[in-house]
Legacy VTK file of the C-alpha trace (Angstrom):
# vtk DataFile Version 3.0
C-alpha trace
ASCII
DATASET POLYDATA
POINTS 306 float
245.829 180.234 146.968
243.972 181.806 144.277
241.425 179.219 143.205
243.425 178.581 141.091
244.284 175.843 143.445
241.518 174.541 144.376
241.972 174.866 148.225
238.347 176.529 148.703
235.395 174.355 147.416
231.960 175.267 147.990
229.344 174.596 150.429
226.246 176.591 149.184
222.331 176.518 149.402
220.374 178.502 146.879
216.753 179.431 146.824
214.696 179.614 143.321
211.342 180.922 143.062
210.559 180.024 139.706
212.263 177.576 137.474
215.520 175.317 137.741
218.763 177.299 138.196
222.173 176.303 138.088
224.031 178.171 140.367
227.758 178.890 138.826
231.380 180.494 139.136
233.468 182.555 137.670
235.546 180.081 135.610
232.391 177.890 134.148
229.678 178.445 131.587
227.017 179.153 133.271
224.898 183.060 134.324
223.045 183.596 137.101
219.903 185.523 135.678
218.574 188.858 136.622
217.403 189.490 139.985
218.515 186.002 141.584
220.814 186.666 144.346
222.792 183.353 145.508
224.352 183.194 149.361
225.780 179.703 150.998
228.458 178.856 152.875
231.565 176.682 152.008
233.523 173.134 152.802
236.521 171.646 151.897
239.503 169.810 153.171
242.897 168.711 151.432
245.904 167.740 152.626
249.525 165.800 151.441
252.257 163.773 153.162
254.423 164.246 149.629
255.533 166.765 148.184
257.493 168.528 145.191
260.907 170.305 146.691
262.025 171.627 143.153
260.988 169.023 140.822
262.146 166.165 143.679
259.256 164.485 145.156
259.189 163.740 148.628
258.108 163.531 152.228
259.296 165.089 155.661
258.483 163.447 158.865
258.829 166.351 160.607
255.628 167.301 158.993
253.615 164.074 158.687
250.546 164.957 156.671
249.622 168.523 156.426
246.187 169.349 156.140
244.081 172.545 154.669
240.684 173.244 155.810
238.047 176.210 154.597
234.417 177.237 155.621
233.623 180.266 152.773
231.106 182.859 152.696
230.124 183.326 149.090
227.255 185.630 147.378
226.566 185.890 143.660
224.143 188.083 142.358
222.351 188.716 138.408
223.141 192.281 137.425
221.918 191.094 134.187
221.564 188.011 132.454
224.773 188.520 131.134
226.433 190.371 133.916
227.075 188.474 137.465
228.582 189.790 140.534
230.838 187.516 142.804
232.000 187.993 146.663
233.607 185.750 148.664
234.951 185.405 151.974
237.096 182.296 153.290
238.182 180.920 157.194
241.046 179.025 156.787
242.531 176.502 158.863
246.059 174.210 158.714
247.684 171.431 160.727
250.477 168.875 160.138
250.526 165.399 161.719
253.769 165.512 163.107
256.399 167.439 164.503
256.383 170.926 166.791
254.865 172.889 163.938
251.163 174.520 164.783
248.787 175.045 162.031
247.318 179.208 161.742
243.895 179.922 161.159
241.725 182.813 160.544
239.782 184.286 157.745
241.791 184.890 154.313
241.079 187.482 151.398
237.900 188.664 150.382
237.467 188.602 146.414
234.923 190.701 143.990
234.669 189.310 140.852
232.215 190.344 137.825
231.672 187.825 135.191
230.153 188.852 131.745
228.785 186.889 128.788
229.515 189.365 125.590
228.295 186.714 123.385
226.348 183.961 122.349
225.813 182.333 118.934
224.069 179.249 118.103
225.120 176.372 115.720
222.342 174.138 114.402
220.685 173.319 117.865
224.607 173.731 119.462
225.379 177.046 120.921
228.493 178.685 121.609
228.956 181.452 124.282
232.090 183.943 126.007
232.942 185.222 128.857
234.854 187.574 130.062
235.757 187.561 134.189
237.764 190.380 136.115
237.779 190.955 139.187
240.038 191.650 142.733
240.907 189.529 145.953
243.182 191.248 149.120
243.441 190.046 152.811
241.007 190.858 155.472
243.686 190.860 158.087
247.622 190.927 158.780
247.830 187.107 158.968
251.363 185.205 158.913
251.984 184.555 155.170
256.491 183.688 156.385
255.200 180.208 157.725
254.531 177.696 155.018
253.050 174.991 154.350
250.655 176.254 157.344
250.217 179.955 156.387
246.836 180.381 155.726
247.570 182.663 152.377
250.213 184.313 150.839
249.340 188.251 151.955
249.321 189.762 148.416
246.535 191.826 146.531
246.075 190.523 143.598
244.499 191.109 140.017
242.450 188.418 138.138
241.332 188.453 134.647
239.991 185.598 132.686
238.600 184.534 129.120
236.155 181.668 129.084
234.857 180.000 126.146
231.701 177.091 126.601
230.619 174.900 124.056
227.566 173.241 124.010
226.036 170.256 122.212
222.644 168.448 123.339
223.770 167.634 127.374
227.109 167.816 126.169
229.780 170.726 126.966
233.231 171.501 127.070
234.579 175.079 128.596
237.790 176.120 128.317
239.366 179.003 130.309
242.684 180.881 130.923
243.179 183.565 133.583
246.136 185.876 134.311
246.988 187.089 138.058
248.619 189.972 138.634
250.119 189.936 142.368
251.253 192.791 144.207
254.597 192.738 146.599
254.097 190.519 149.852
255.302 191.877 153.444
257.193 190.152 155.908
257.363 190.164 159.885
261.355 190.296 159.288
264.040 192.904 158.008
266.139 190.447 155.430
264.811 187.459 153.802
267.556 184.732 151.176
266.323 184.045 148.107
269.012 183.202 145.798
270.656 186.196 147.240
270.462 188.008 150.098
267.898 190.824 150.272
267.689 193.700 152.963
263.982 194.136 153.401
260.868 193.261 154.464
259.284 193.325 151.305
259.012 190.587 148.533
258.490 190.621 145.006
255.774 188.456 143.889
255.822 186.404 140.664
252.567 186.338 138.383
250.679 183.162 137.699
248.909 181.811 134.821
246.259 179.233 135.155
244.147 177.478 132.320
241.162 174.187 132.576
239.407 172.303 130.841
236.090 170.975 132.120
234.122 168.236 130.104
231.002 166.986 131.534
226.925 166.689 130.675
224.090 169.724 131.714
221.218 167.992 132.480
217.572 169.660 134.072
218.323 167.719 137.460
222.397 167.095 136.714
225.826 168.578 135.948
228.689 166.135 135.919
231.958 167.446 134.607
235.675 166.274 134.625
237.963 168.918 135.212
242.040 169.601 133.904
243.480 172.101 135.716
247.117 173.871 135.204
248.885 176.393 137.530
251.665 178.129 136.445
254.101 180.828 138.335
256.045 183.165 136.301
259.121 183.313 137.968
260.171 182.677 141.644
262.637 179.808 142.911
262.922 176.139 144.339
262.734 175.506 147.527
266.432 174.928 148.961
266.920 171.455 150.501
265.248 170.624 153.523
264.398 174.062 153.899
260.943 175.619 154.571
258.727 176.384 151.387
259.111 180.850 150.591
256.271 182.675 149.834
257.900 183.731 146.213
258.956 180.235 145.468
257.876 178.866 141.817
254.743 177.006 142.499
252.933 174.945 139.507
250.593 172.308 139.634
248.649 169.941 137.568
245.504 168.385 139.092
242.364 166.261 137.600
239.127 166.706 139.228
235.135 165.909 139.323
232.668 167.929 140.359
229.210 167.100 140.066
225.568 169.126 141.225
222.346 167.138 141.602
218.875 169.584 142.159
216.073 167.837 143.719
213.290 166.798 141.596
210.633 167.974 144.089
212.040 170.980 145.478
214.311 172.735 143.115
215.423 175.648 145.164
218.004 173.273 146.515
221.241 171.772 144.585
223.465 169.701 146.038
227.330 169.640 144.978
230.173 167.038 145.747
233.989 166.176 144.092
236.486 165.873 144.622
240.453 166.664 143.382
244.167 165.178 142.813
247.357 167.090 142.450
249.385 164.558 139.882
252.621 166.607 139.108
253.722 169.054 140.379
256.993 172.116 141.611
257.459 173.078 145.449
253.916 172.279 145.558
252.088 170.085 147.897
250.557 166.597 146.034
247.463 167.062 147.771
244.007 165.788 147.775
240.783 167.324 148.518
237.092 166.599 148.669
234.135 168.963 148.862
230.398 168.624 149.820
227.323 171.254 149.431
224.606 172.580 148.915
222.626 175.815 147.027
219.930 178.515 148.007
218.754 181.367 145.397
216.585 184.452 146.039
215.125 185.991 143.092
214.033 189.691 142.707
211.105 189.946 140.464
210.604 193.987 139.334
207.581 195.613 140.278
206.424 195.418 136.665
LINES 1 307
306 0 1 2 3 4 5 6 7 8 9 10 11 12 13 14 15 16 17 18 19 20 21 22 23 24 25 26 27 28 29 30 31 32 33 34 35 36 37 38 39 40 41 42 43 44 45 46 47 48 49 50 51 52 53 54 55 56 57 58 59 60 61 62 63 64 65 66 67 68 69 70 71 72 73 74 75 76 77 78 79 80 81 82 83 84 85 86 87 88 89 90 91 92 93 94 95 96 97 98 99 100 101 102 103 104 105 106 107 108 109 110 111 112 113 114 115 116 117 118 119 120 121 122 123 124 125 126 127 128 129 130 131 132 133 134 135 136 137 138 139 140 141 142 143 144 145 146 147 148 149 150 151 152 153 154 155 156 157 158 159 160 161 162 163 164 165 166 167 168 169 170 171 172 173 174 175 176 177 178 179 180 181 182 183 184 185 186 187 188 189 190 191 192 193 194 195 196 197 198 199 200 201 202 203 204 205 206 207 208 209 210 211 212 213 214 215 216 217 218 219 220 221 222 223 224 225 226 227 228 229 230 231 232 233 234 235 236 237 238 239 240 241 242 243 244 245 246 247 248 249 250 251 252 253 254 255 256 257 258 259 260 261 262 263 264 265 266 267 268 269 270 271 272 273 274 275 276 277 278 279 280 281 282 283 284 285 286 287 288 289 290 291 292 293 294 295 296 297 298 299 300 301 302 303 304 305
């Protein structure tokens, strides 16, 4: 879903021609410098056996373990030191270890975001920075959405606005970020459906989503390590009915804990390696998933003719 579920995690390789740089995402406190262009590919693996059916935690022998994997292409360009453009496109495939349900695969939603750092203030030797992020994601094809939990996406066009504050004291830092995602209606490949009552249409009104994350960690010249608490809240929807399949407009809430690290090769600072994992610890109508990621970065730097 929405980065907000962290279903996609990045394996990137970035090249830099002059100084050490930490590549960044839309919800952290790091910016690319002007003229730097980061490109890469992404892999992540996530799986769950237990899930919440409403507030009831259970498993389902007809599915066994449900797995979600993804490979994502990502590009990030520093228009200025304070304005970055981030684009991505994931390829996703799903599977279930038991039963007769077949997994799906295909390209999911393309996204384009602008990340702006309008204000930074220094307090003694400490630094407080503020960020504003806005962007859109939309499906790249007519993939099947009415087959959860094995669908590769929800088929909505999403507009997201995010505000972030980052405070750094020496090598230690804390980042607090909140986002609101407006979602378009979804369209089913059938003429009617049932939620809490019958609807004689193929159009589903989708609830919007709130997302918050708190990151706490260290930033050193060659190493970044952070612990993350993330919460996602769907603003509406309904619970999965007993022994029924999930539906696209279900209420889907989750709280997860994660750890993420980046290591820059001291002898060749063009390359960074990343690794981490996450665990959903509480939820509603969502899988109790465990995930991990690995990867690296490579950044091109375009210098002005001056």
